[in-house]
N, CA, C and O atoms as a GROMACS GRO file, in nm:
protein
  272
    1MET      N    1   0.082  -0.119   0.000
    1MET     CA    2   0.000   0.000   0.000
    1MET      C    3   0.086   0.126   0.000
    1MET      O    4   0.050   0.226  -0.061
    2SER      N    5   0.200   0.119   0.068
    2SER     CA    6   0.285   0.237   0.073
    2SER      C    7   0.346   0.266  -0.064
    2SER      O    8   0.381   0.380  -0.094
    3HIS      N    9   0.357   0.162  -0.148
    3HIS     CA   10   0.409   0.183  -0.284
    3HIS      C   11   0.316   0.275  -0.363
    3HIS      O   12   0.362   0.364  -0.435
    4TYR      N   13   0.184   0.254  -0.347
    4TYR     CA   14   0.088   0.339  -0.417
    4TYR      C   15   0.089   0.482  -0.364
    4TYR      O   16   0.080   0.576  -0.442
    5SER      N   17   0.100   0.498  -0.235
    5SER     CA   18   0.104   0.633  -0.180
    5SER      C   19   0.232   0.705  -0.223
    5SER      O   20   0.229   0.826  -0.247
    6ASP      N   21   0.343   0.632  -0.231
    6ASP     CA   22   0.467   0.693  -0.281
    6ASP      C   23   0.452   0.736  -0.426
    6ASP      O   24   0.498   0.843  -0.466
    7LEU      N   25   0.387   0.651  -0.506
    7LEU     CA   26   0.366   0.683  -0.647
    7LEU      C   27   0.278   0.806  -0.662
    7LEU      O   28   0.306   0.894  -0.743
    8ILE      N   29   0.171   0.812  -0.584
    8ILE     CA   30   0.080   0.927  -0.592
    8ILE      C   31   0.151   1.055  -0.548
    8ILE      O   32   0.133   1.160  -0.610
    9SER      N   33   0.231   1.047  -0.443
    9SER     CA   34   0.301   1.166  -0.398
    9SER      C   35   0.403   1.212  -0.502
    9SER      O   36   0.423   1.332  -0.520
   10GLN      N   37   0.468   1.119  -0.570
   10GLN     CA   38   0.563   1.157  -0.674
   10GLN      C   39   0.491   1.221  -0.792
   10GLN      O   40   0.540   1.320  -0.848
   11LEU      N   41   0.375   1.167  -0.829
   11LEU     CA   42   0.299   1.226  -0.939
   11LEU      C   43   0.249   1.365  -0.902
   11LEU      O   44   0.245   1.454  -0.987
   12TYR      N   45   0.210   1.384  -0.777
   12TYR     CA   46   0.162   1.514  -0.732
   12TYR      C   47   0.271   1.618  -0.742
   12TYR      O   48   0.246   1.730  -0.787
   13TRP      N   49   0.391   1.584  -0.701
   13TRP     CA   50   0.499   1.682  -0.703
   13TRP      C   51   0.551   1.708  -0.843
   13TRP      O   52   0.626   1.803  -0.864
   14GLN      N   53   0.512   1.625  -0.940
   14GLN     CA   54   0.553   1.648  -1.078
   14GLN      C   55   0.457   1.739  -1.153
   14GLN      O   56   0.483   1.775  -1.268
   15LEU      N   57   0.347   1.778  -1.090
   15LEU     CA   58   0.251   1.867  -1.156
   15LEU      C   59   0.314   2.005  -1.178
   15LEU      O   60   0.393   2.051  -1.096
   16PRO      N   61   0.279   2.069  -1.289
   16PRO     CA   62   0.329   2.205  -1.310
   16PRO      C   63   0.274   2.300  -1.204
   16PRO      O   64   0.166   2.278  -1.150
   17VAL      N   65   0.347   2.403  -1.175
   17VAL     CA   66   0.309   2.498  -1.070
   17VAL      C   67   0.181   2.573  -1.108
   17VAL      O   68   0.100   2.603  -1.020
   18ASN      N   69   0.162   2.603  -1.235
   18ASN     CA   70   0.044   2.680  -1.274
   18ASN      C   71  -0.085   2.603  -1.253
   18ASN      O   72  -0.190   2.666  -1.235
   19LEU      N   73  -0.083   2.470  -1.254
   19LEU     CA   74  -0.205   2.394  -1.225
   19LEU      C   75  -0.242   2.406  -1.078
   19LEU      O   76  -0.360   2.416  -1.044
   20MET      N   77  -0.144   2.405  -0.990
   20MET     CA   78  -0.174   2.419  -0.848
   20MET      C   79  -0.223   2.560  -0.817
   20MET      O   80  -0.308   2.577  -0.729
   21ALA      N   81  -0.172   2.660  -0.885
   21ALA     CA   82  -0.217   2.798  -0.862
   21ALA      C   83  -0.357   2.818  -0.918
   21ALA      O   84  -0.433   2.900  -0.864
   22LEU      N   85  -0.393   2.746  -1.023
   22LEU     CA   86  -0.525   2.759  -1.082
   22LEU      C   87  -0.633   2.716  -0.983
   22LEU      O   88  -0.741   2.775  -0.980
   23ALA      N   89  -0.605   2.616  -0.905
   23ALA     CA   90  -0.704   2.568  -0.807
   23ALA      C   91  -0.719   2.665  -0.691
   23ALA      O   92  -0.815   2.653  -0.615
   24GLN      N   93  -0.629   2.758  -0.675
   24GLN     CA   94  -0.633   2.850  -0.563
   24GLN      C   95  -0.674   2.992  -0.602
   24GLN      O   96  -0.664   3.084  -0.521
   25THR      N   97  -0.721   3.009  -0.724
   25THR     CA   98  -0.762   3.141  -0.769
   25THR      C   99  -0.896   3.178  -0.707
   25THR      O  100  -0.992   3.102  -0.718
   26ILE      N  101  -0.902   3.294  -0.644
   26ILE     CA  102  -1.025   3.342  -0.580
   26ILE      C  103  -1.071   3.466  -0.655
   26ILE      O  104  -0.998   3.565  -0.664
   27THR      N  105  -1.193   3.460  -0.709
   27THR     CA  106  -1.242   3.574  -0.786
   27THR      C  107  -1.324   3.669  -0.700
   27THR      O  108  -1.319   3.791  -0.719
   28ASP      N  109  -1.402   3.613  -0.606
   28ASP     CA  110  -1.487   3.696  -0.520
   28ASP      C  111  -1.473   3.647  -0.376
   28ASP      O  112  -1.525   3.540  -0.343
   29PRO      N  113  -1.404   3.720  -0.291
   29PRO     CA  114  -1.380   3.671  -0.155
   29PRO      C  115  -1.499   3.686  -0.060
   29PRO      O  116  -1.488   3.648   0.057
   30ASP      N  117  -1.610   3.740  -0.106
   30ASP     CA  118  -1.727   3.761  -0.020
   30ASP      C  119  -1.808   3.632  -0.011
   30ASP      O  120  -1.910   3.617  -0.079
   31VAL      N  121  -1.763   3.540   0.073
   31VAL     CA  122  -1.826   3.408   0.083
   31VAL      C  123  -1.966   3.418   0.143
   31VAL      O  124  -2.059   3.354   0.094
   32MET      N  125  -1.982   3.497   0.247
   32MET     CA  126  -2.114   3.510   0.309
   32MET      C  127  -2.214   3.574   0.213
   32MET      O  128  -2.331   3.535   0.210
   33GLY      N  129  -2.170   3.670   0.135
   33GLY     CA  130  -2.258   3.732   0.036
   33GLY      C  131  -2.300   3.633  -0.071
   33GLY      O  132  -2.414   3.635  -0.116
   34GLN      N  133  -2.207   3.548  -0.112
   34GLN     CA  134  -2.239   3.446  -0.212
   34GLN      C  135  -2.340   3.345  -0.156
   34GLN      O  136  -2.432   3.303  -0.226
   35MET      N  137  -2.323   3.307  -0.029
   35MET     CA  138  -2.416   3.213   0.032
   35MET      C  139  -2.555   3.276   0.045
   35MET      O  140  -2.656   3.209   0.021
   36GLN      N  141  -2.561   3.403   0.082
   36GLN     CA  142  -2.689   3.472   0.095
   36GLN      C  143  -2.758   3.483  -0.041
   36GLN      O  144  -2.879   3.462  -0.051
   37LYS      N  145  -2.681   3.515  -0.144
   37LYS     CA  146  -2.738   3.526  -0.278
   37LYS      C  147  -2.789   3.391  -0.328
   37LYS      O  148  -2.896   3.383  -0.388
   38ALA      N  149  -2.713   3.284  -0.302
   38ALA     CA  150  -2.755   3.150  -0.344
   38ALA      C  151  -2.880   3.107  -0.269
   38ALA      O  152  -2.970   3.047  -0.328
   39TRP      N  153  -2.888   3.137  -0.140
   39TRP     CA  154  -3.005   3.098  -0.060
   39TRP      C  155  -3.130   3.173  -0.108
   39TRP      O  156  -3.237   3.114  -0.120
   40SER      N  157  -3.116   3.303  -0.134
   40SER     CA  158  -3.232   3.379  -0.180
   40SER      C  159  -3.277   3.332  -0.318
   40SER      O  160  -3.397   3.330  -0.346
   41HIS      N  161  -3.184   3.293  -0.404
   41HIS     CA  162  -3.220   3.238  -0.535
   41HIS      C  163  -3.291   3.103  -0.517
   41HIS      O  164  -3.386   3.073  -0.588
   42PHE      N  165  -3.244   3.023  -0.422
   42PHE     CA  166  -3.305   2.893  -0.391
   42PHE      C  167  -3.449   2.910  -0.346
   42PHE      O  168  -3.536   2.832  -0.384
   43ILE      N  169  -3.475   3.012  -0.264
   43ILE     CA  170  -3.610   3.039  -0.214
   43ILE      C  171  -3.698   3.098  -0.325
   43ILE      O  172  -3.811   3.055  -0.343
   44GLN      N  173  -3.646   3.195  -0.400
   44GLN     CA  174  -3.725   3.265  -0.501
   44GLN      C  175  -3.767   3.173  -0.616
   44GLN      O  176  -3.876   3.191  -0.671
   45THR      N  177  -3.683   3.076  -0.652
   45THR     CA  178  -3.716   2.989  -0.764
   45THR      C  179  -3.807   2.873  -0.724
   45THR      O  180  -3.848   2.795  -0.809
   46GLY      N  181  -3.838   2.861  -0.595
   46GLY     CA  182  -3.929   2.756  -0.551
   46GLY      C  183  -3.863   2.621  -0.534
   46GLY      O  184  -3.933   2.521  -0.515
   47GLN      N  185  -3.734   2.615  -0.540
   47GLN     CA  186  -3.665   2.488  -0.525
   47GLN      C  187  -3.676   2.433  -0.383
   47GLN      O  188  -3.663   2.313  -0.362
   48VAL      N  189  -3.701   2.520  -0.287
   48VAL     CA  190  -3.716   2.475  -0.150
   48VAL      C  191  -3.839   2.386  -0.136
   48VAL      O  192  -3.838   2.291  -0.058
   49TRP      N  193  -3.945   2.416  -0.211
   49TRP     CA  194  -4.065   2.332  -0.207
   49TRP      C  195  -4.037   2.196  -0.269
   49TRP      O  196  -4.084   2.094  -0.219
   50ALA      N  197  -3.963   2.195  -0.378
   50ALA     CA  198  -3.927   2.067  -0.440
   50ALA      C  199  -3.842   1.984  -0.344
   50ALA      O  200  -3.858   1.862  -0.338
   51LEU      N  201  -3.753   2.048  -0.271
   51LEU     CA  202  -3.671   1.976  -0.173
   51LEU      C  203  -3.757   1.916  -0.063
   51LEU      O  204  -3.742   1.799  -0.029
   52LEU      N  205  -3.847   1.996  -0.007
   52LEU     CA  206  -3.933   1.947   0.100
   52LEU      C  207  -4.024   1.834   0.054
   52LEU      O  208  -4.040   1.734   0.124
   53ILE      N  209  -4.083   1.848  -0.063
   53ILE     CA  210  -4.170   1.743  -0.116
   53ILE      C  211  -4.090   1.616  -0.142
   53ILE      O  212  -4.137   1.506  -0.113
   54GLY      N  213  -3.969   1.630  -0.196
   54GLY     CA  214  -3.884   1.514  -0.221
   54GLY      C  215  -3.843   1.444  -0.093
   54GLY      O  216  -3.838   1.321  -0.090
   55VAL      N  217  -3.813   1.520   0.011
   55VAL     CA  218  -3.776   1.459   0.139
   55VAL      C  219  -3.895   1.384   0.198
   55VAL      O  220  -3.880   1.273   0.248
   56ILE      N  221  -4.014   1.444   0.193
   56ILE     CA  222  -4.134   1.379   0.248
   56ILE      C  223  -4.167   1.252   0.171
   56ILE      O  224  -4.192   1.148   0.232
   57ILE      N  225  -4.168   1.259   0.039
   57ILE     CA  226  -4.199   1.141  -0.042
   57ILE      C  227  -4.091   1.034  -0.024
   57ILE      O  228  -4.123   0.915  -0.016
   58GLY      N  229  -3.966   1.074  -0.018
   58GLY     CA  230  -3.858   0.978   0.004
   58GLY      C  231  -3.870   0.909   0.138
   58GLY      O  232  -3.846   0.789   0.149
   59TYR      N  233  -3.908   0.983   0.241
   59TYR     CA  234  -3.927   0.924   0.375
   59TYR      C  235  -4.043   0.825   0.373
   59TYR      O  236  -4.034   0.718   0.434
   60MET      N  237  -4.150   0.860   0.303
   60MET     CA  238  -4.265   0.770   0.294
   60MET      C  239  -4.230   0.642   0.217
   60MET      O  240  -4.268   0.533   0.258
   61VAL      N  241  -4.158   0.656   0.106
   61VAL     CA  242  -4.117   0.539   0.029
   61VAL      C  243  -4.023   0.451   0.110
   61VAL      O  244  -4.033   0.328   0.106
   62ARG      N  245  -3.933   0.514   0.183
   62ARG     CA  246  -3.840   0.436   0.267
   62ARG      C  247  -3.916   0.356   0.372
   62ARG      O  248  -3.885   0.239   0.396
   63ASN      N  249  -4.014   0.418   0.434
   63ASN     CA  250  -4.092   0.347   0.536
   63ASN      C  251  -4.179   0.237   0.475
   63ASN      O  252  -4.200   0.133   0.539
   64LEU      N  253  -4.228   0.256   0.355
   64LEU     CA  254  -4.311   0.154   0.292
   64LEU      C  255  -4.228   0.035   0.243
   64LEU      O  256  -4.277  -0.078   0.240
   65THR      N  257  -4.104   0.058   0.205
   65THR     CA  258  -4.023  -0.048   0.148
   65THR      C  259  -3.927  -0.112   0.246
   65THR      O  260  -3.860  -0.209   0.211
   66SER      N  261  -3.917  -0.061   0.368
   66SER     CA  262  -3.825  -0.120   0.464
   66SER      C  263  -3.890  -0.241   0.530
   66SER      O  264  -4.012  -0.247   0.549
   67TYR      N  265  -3.806  -0.336   0.565
   67TYR     CA  266  -3.855  -0.459   0.629
   67TYR      C  267  -3.813  -0.458   0.774
   67TYR      O  268  -3.695  -0.439   0.806
   68GLY      N  269  -3.906  -0.479   0.861
   68GLY     CA  270  -3.875  -0.494   1.003
   68GLY      C  271  -3.879  -0.367   1.072
   68GLY      O  272  -3.855  -0.362   1.193
   0.00000   0.00000   0.00000
C-alpha cells in the first residue's frame, strides 16, 4: 500500500506549478454574500418546495419499502 502512496506523492509533485495555482484562484472573496445570494435564489425559484416534497416522499417510500 505504501508503494501506491509513494507513487501518488511523486505524481503530485511532478505537476506544473500553474495547475496548483489555478485551483487557488479566488475571484470573489465575499463568501457570506455568495451564500446569501444563493439561498435567496433557492427560495425565489421555488426549489425549497421541491426539496421538502422530495424529502417527504422519500421518507414515505423508505418506510413503505423497509422490512422490520
